[in-house]
N, C-alpha and C positions, 0 to 999 in steps of 0.2 A: 456534630459533622455530619453533613447531606451525601448520602452514596447512592448509586444504581444497583441493583442486584436482580440478576437473570435466575429466574428461579424455575425454569422451563418455557416451551416453545411458547412465542409472543407475550409470556409474562415476568415484566419487566417492573420493578418496584423502586421507586423513590423512600427512600425511608434514614432517618437520625440514626446515626450508629458513633461509639465510643471513638475521639480521636485516636491514630493511631501516633505509635511513637518509632521514631529512629534507630535501630539497630545499631551497633562498630560497624564504621566504613560507610551508613546512610548516609544519607539528608532527609527532611521533611519537604516537601515540596507543595506550595499550595497552586491546586491545578487550574489553570486559567482558559485551556482550550484542549479540545479532545475532538477528533474527527471519528466519525462513524464509519468506517470500513467495511469491503464487499465480506469479510470477513469476520465482523463482527455480523452482519448482517445473516451469516450462514448460522453462526451462534441461535441468535432471535428467531428465527424463520424453524430449522431443523433441531436443535439443541444440541448440533454438534457440528463437526466440519474435522471433513476427512474422515477419517479413524477415533478422531478424539470426541469423548464424551460428555455432554454435561454433567457431571459427577455432585456437586454441591452448589448452594447459591453465588452466581460469579461477578465480580465486580467488571463490567467489559472493557474494551479500550485499549488501545496501542500506541494512536496518535497522538502523541500531546508535547503542551507545554506548559509552564509555571513558573513560579517565582519560588524561590529557595524561601525557605519560614525559619529555618535557625541557624545556628552555629555560624562560623568565619564568612561563609559567602553568604549568608541571609541577605536579601531582596536581590539577588541574583536572576535575572530573566535567563531562563533553561528552555532547549529543548533535550527530549527524553526520548535517551534510547531506548524502546522496548526491551532487548534482550538481554540475559545473562547468561552468558555462556558460565560452562563450570572449570574451562582454561586446564582442563587434566587430560582430556581422550583424546581420540586420534584424532580426529577432524579438527578441535580445536590445535594439536601443536602441529596440524599438517596448514594451517592458517585457516581453515574454512570455521571458524566460527557460528556463524549462522547456522553449520550442520551439525552443532555440538550433540551429543548424544544426551546429553541430559542436561540438554536447557530450557530455563523460567523464562518463560517471554511472559509481557503484562496483557492479562485479560483472557490468558489461555490456559485449560486446564485448570491448576489448580491453583495458580498464581491471581492475584486480584490486579482488576487494572488502572485506568486510569478514569473513570467515569467517578468520580468522589473530587470533594472539596481538598482532602489533602491525602497523600501517597508519599510514605517511606520508599526510599533507592538506591541502590550504589551512589555515591557521590561521582565517581569517577565518570557512569555515564549520564551526565546532568551534564549538555555544553553549554556553554556561554552562550546565546542568543543577542546576536547584531541589532543596536537601536534599527536599524533600516530594516528587520524583519518584523513582523507583526505576532501576537501570540498565533492569532488563525493560521498565518503562516511556515511558524515555529512546529504548529501541527500538522502543515504538508508536509514536513522536512520527514517524514517517513517514508510516506508513500515517494515524493519524488527521490530516496533513497533507492527503494523497490525498482523504479523505473531507472534509475542511473546503474543499480546491479545489474538488469536485465539489460542493459544496451551495453556493461563490461560484457558479459555471456555471450551477446551476439557477435563477437567482432565485424562489426559492420567496414569495410574497407571504408576509405575515405572517398566523397563522392560518390558514397554506393546507393543504390535506390534500396528501397526499404516499405516493407507492407505494415501497415500495424492494425491487428484485427482487433475490435473493443476501443472506445474513446468514453471510457469513462476517464476518471481523474489520475489515474497511471499511464492510462493509454495517450492522454491529455498531454499529460508531464513527459513522457516519453517523448511524443512529437516536440516540443520545445526544445530535447535534448538534441536529439536527430536535426532538425535544424542551424543548434550550436555549432554539431559536430562537423556540417559540412555537408549533408546529406544528398545527393542530387536532386534527387525523387522520392516522397512522400505520400505511398496512397493510405488515406484509413478507410477501415471497414465499420460501419457502425449500424443497428437496427433502426434506433433511434435518431427522431430527424433533431432534436437541440444539442445532439451529443456530435453527430455531422456537422451540424451548422457551429458548432464549440472548434471541432477540429479543423476546419477551415481556418478558422477567426486565428489558431494559434498556429498553423504553419503547414496542415497539409495540403497540399500540390493537385490532390484529385482525392473526392470522398464519393464512395461507393455502397450499399445497401450487401449485406449477405447474400442476399438474392443475384448482384449481379456477376456478369462473369468477370472474373480476375483470374482466368490460366495466365492470359497474353501480357499481366504486369511485368514476368521476369523478373523479380526483386531478389537482390543479393540474400537480403535476411528477411524473414517474416517473424513478426512477434504477436503472439497472439496473449490477449489480456482477457476474455470474456468468461471464460469457463466449462464450455460447453461444447458439444462434437461437430456444430456446425462451425464455430469460429475455429475449430482447430480446423476441418476439411479446407474453409476459406483460407488460412495459413498457409496449407501444405500444397495446394492449385495456387496460390501468387507468385508462391520462390521459384527462379529457376531451377535447371538441372545443378546437382553438386552444390547448393544453395543451404543454408541454414535455417533452420527456426528455432524458435524461443518460446516453449509452453508457460505459461503464468498466470494462467485462471486455474480458480479454484473451481472444480466439477462437484456439483448436488451430490454425484451419486458416490465418489471416490473413485471414479472410472472415467479415462480418455477413451475415446478407440477412436481408430482412424484406420481407413486403406490400405494396408500394409502393401498392396502394388505398388500404389501410389509413390510412397515416401522410397521404398525400394529400388522402382526405374528412373528416380531422381535423383538416387542415391543421398537422399536428405542426412545430414548430420542435425539431428535434436538436441537442445541443452533443456532446463528443468530451472525454473526460478525456485528461489528457499529464500524467500523474506528478502534480505541486503546480508553483506559483507563489508563492515569495515569502511561506509559510505559517507557517515553522517558526518564530517569534516569537509568533505569535497561539497554535500549537499548545501551545508549551511555556507559555504564561500561563493556556490552560485547565485543562491539567492541574495545572501547580500550585494553582490555585483549587479545584480538585475541581469539575470543570464534568460531566468526563469521567471514567470511571473506566477506569485500562490496565490497571492489575496483575492483577485477576480474569478479562481476555479471556486471560491464559497458562494455556493447560492442558497443558502439556510443558516443563521445562527440562532439556537435555542438555549433556553435555560434550560440547568441539569433536573428541573421541579416538572420541564413536562420531557422527558427524555423517551420516556416511552412513545408520544405523538411523533417524534422526531424520529423513534426507529420505524416506525408505519409509513412514516412520509418517504424515507429513505427509499423502505422496501419497493415502492410504488415508482423508484427511478425516474421521478419528476423533474428531478435538477444533476448538479454536480456533485459538488461536496457539502455535506451536514457535518456542522461544529454545535458540537455543546459545549455549551459555557457554564461551567461548578461557580 
């Protein structure tokens, strides 16, 4: 079995390894598609994400689909939910499994992820993938789930106005969800021209750069999905007094800075996105019904043997979503 392991900053190696075995309650999955996420790029470029540090060679990847390779469900195509909550802590008992104190997450910390040919995973976290959803689309269900959870946290009023700051894959998926949810006006702010074009194509009414004056947007809700202080500034400036800002980007420095006076004078409510919470069935249903388009976001497909090249290209952000095909 081949697997890609990250040994250090920009040190991703593909090698043969003994095939893993499934433990009790697990199924062995033959991985068919894995997305490269912005958080994977943090691991690749920094050897860390937030306060988590690379402590051993790690198989990255948490956006994936595959086919069950053993047991009674053998041959079933599935989307892989990357989060394994403990189900015992206060957060889990309160229904916030994405905030679990003891969460195991694919491709994070000491939990090997999906960039390998075979992986064992809890069977109950392998969701049947409808025929209408491709393997690449199955890999995009995780970022769709994050976008859906961000939308839940945003409490966007029906026919409300929204600003989306950052038009990477999650931002573009959020724009599609907002359009389907009845938003009256969507303003997207993005520095990269090809992503501004994608935002317009997928439903943004107005597309601007972060340098443009957005103070007059008067958005009910602003979503920040870029992970830098400039994006946070744009989000805060774009929203109306009494509005809401949802912060979903992950900053390189593990620090987010904003002008307290601006937030205070506007009386803003700030919500933070932590992955997603119990939204996979809804995400699968939206994809199966064609409410959101997943496959068109894929700009590159690369075999596992060329994973290092795919990461280097994704780091340059020349496309939209890069997929590894084990």
